[in-house]
Structure formats: structure tokens, C-alpha cells
C-alpha positions as semicolon CSV with decimal commas, in nm:
position;residue;x (nm);y (nm);z (nm)
1;M;0,000;0,000;0,000
2;I;0,283;0,241;0,079
3;V;0,437;0,188;-0,265
4;W;0,108;0,253;-0,440
5;S;0,045;0,573;-0,246
6;Y;0,399;0,685;-0,323
7;I;0,349;0,617;-0,695
8;R;0,011;0,791;-0,688
9;N;0,171;1,098;-0,527
10;L;0,443;1,100;-0,793
11;I;0,182;1,079;-1,070
12;D;-0,009;1,369;-0,912
13;K;0,312;1,576;-0,901
14;I;0,385;1,498;-1,265
15;G;0,054;1,631;-1,380
16;A;-0,100;1,613;-1,724
17;D;0,190;1,783;-1,908
18;A;0,400;1,465;-1,932
19;N;0,353;1,349;-2,290
20;S;0,629;1,095;-2,339
21;Y;0,802;0,821;-2,148
22;N;1,117;1,035;-2,108
23;D;0,913;1,326;-1,971
24;V;0,750;1,096;-1,717
25;M;1,084;0,941;-1,614
26;N;1,251;1,282;-1,581
27;K;0,969;1,415;-1,366
28;I;0,975;1,104;-1,147
29;K;1,351;1,144;-1,107
30;E;1,306;1,510;-1,006
31;N;1,043;1,419;-0,745
32;T;1,212;1,112;-0,597
33;P;1,412;1,162;-0,277
34;G;1,782;1,123;-0,350
35;G;1,741;1,224;-0,713
36;G;1,728;0,871;-0,853
37;T;1,452;0,638;-0,950
38;I;1,297;0,412;-0,691
39;G;1,480;0,102;-0,815
40;E;1,810;0,286;-0,853
41;N;1,809;0,405;-0,492
42;S;1,714;0,057;-0,367
43;V;1,993;-0,114;-0,559
44;I;2,250;0,141;-0,444
45;N;2,137;0,105;-0,081
46;V;2,163;-0,276;-0,095
47;I;2,506;-0,262;-0,261
48;N;2,631;-0,008;-0,005
49;Y;2,507;-0,228;0,279
50;F;2,682;-0,538;0,144
51;L;2,999;-0,340;0,076
52;Y;2,998;-0,212;0,434
53;V;2,941;-0,558;0,582
54;G;3,192;-0,717;0,345
55;G;3,454;-0,458;0,435
56;I;3,409;-0,534;0,802
57;V;3,436;-0,908;0,735
58;A;3,754;-0,855;0,528
59;V;3,917;-0,651;0,807
60;V;3,818;-0,910;1,068
61;M;3,960;-1,188;0,853
62;A;4,286;-0,993;0,808
63;I;4,309;-0,959;1,186
64;V;4,239;-1,332;1,226
65;A;4,516;-1,407;0,974
66;G;4,754;-1,185;1,169
67;V;4,670;-1,362;1,495
68;Q;4,711;-1,700;1,325
69;M;5,051;-1,597;1,192
70;T;5,177;-1,466;1,527
71;T;5,055;-1,773;1,716
72;S;5,189;-2,022;1,460
73;A;5,521;-2,050;1,648
74;G;5,702;-2,120;1,324
75;D;5,478;-2,411;1,220
76;P;5,485;-2,406;0,837
77;G;5,129;-2,542;0,811
78;A;4,988;-2,270;1,038
79;V;5,182;-1,997;0,856
80;K;5,050;-2,125;0,523
81;K;4,694;-2,126;0,660
82;A;4,735;-1,767;0,784
83;K;4,871;-1,654;0,445
84;T;4,580;-1,824;0,269
85;T;4,330;-1,654;0,498
86;L;4,487;-1,314;0,433
87;T;4,499;-1,376;0,058
88;W;4,131;-1,467;0,040
89;A;4,034;-1,169;0,257
90;I;4,211;-0,938;0,012
91;V;4,061;-1,117;-0,289
92;G;3,714;-1,082;-0,137
93;L;3,767;-0,712;-0,078
94;V;3,884;-0,659;-0,437
95;V;3,584;-0,851;-0,574
96;M;3,346;-0,638;-0,365
97;I;3,504;-0,315;-0,488
98;L;3,484;-0,433;-0,850
99;A;3,121;-0,539;-0,805
100;Y;3,041;-0,196;-0,661
101;A;3,209;-0,024;-0,955
102;I;3,034;-0,243;-1,212
103;V;2,689;-0,194;-1,059
104;N;2,735;0,182;-1,039
105;F;2,855;0,190;-1,400
106;V;2,552;-0,009;-1,519
107;I;2,311;0,208;-1,321
108;A;2,470;0,523;-1,462
109;Q;2,444;0,386;-1,817
110;L;2,080;0,288;-1,771
111;G;2,007;0,632;-1,627
112;N;2,148;0,802;-1,937
113;E;1,906;0,638;-2,178
């Protein structure tokens, strides 16, 4: 119900002067909080949330790898496990940053149509 009332309010704000699809989309964009479309803001919020959580997980895993390395007492197996943990934490962080960049690029390209 909230979504429908929100859409109805947007349609009322647009008025009868919107003659084409682009006019309607531009007016919706002007009247949407945050300046983007409803879907665009939702996707960006979800991506930002996962990036925030993923960043925290990557930092925690880097700390865990550091603790594993310092408590390994020279055991080659434990050192290797710590290095693997750190490597995958960094790989995960890089993948999240690339995913964020790709999603923002796609959203920007779709917004320019």
C-alpha cells in the first residue's frame, strides 16, 4: 500500500503535461528523494550495505590471519593457513570493490538512456 500511495503521489506531481516516457521518467527522477529512481536508490542502498558488511568481514579476517601468523610458532602449516586466509580476505575485498564499480557503472548507463 505504501508503494502505491507513493506512486500515486508521484503521478499527481507529474501532472498532465508529461507526454512521453522520457518526460514521465525525468519528472519522477526530479520528485524522488535522492534524485534517482525508486529502483536505482534501492539497488544502491543494498550494494552499499553489502559493501559495508563485506569490508568489516575482510578486516576481521585480516586480523584473524595476523593472529594465526603470530601464534603459529614457526609451524609451516599454520603460517600457510594464515597466508591463505589473508589472501582470500584481500581477494574478497577486491571482488566487492569491483562489483560496486560495475553496478554503479551499469546504473549510470541505464540512467542516461
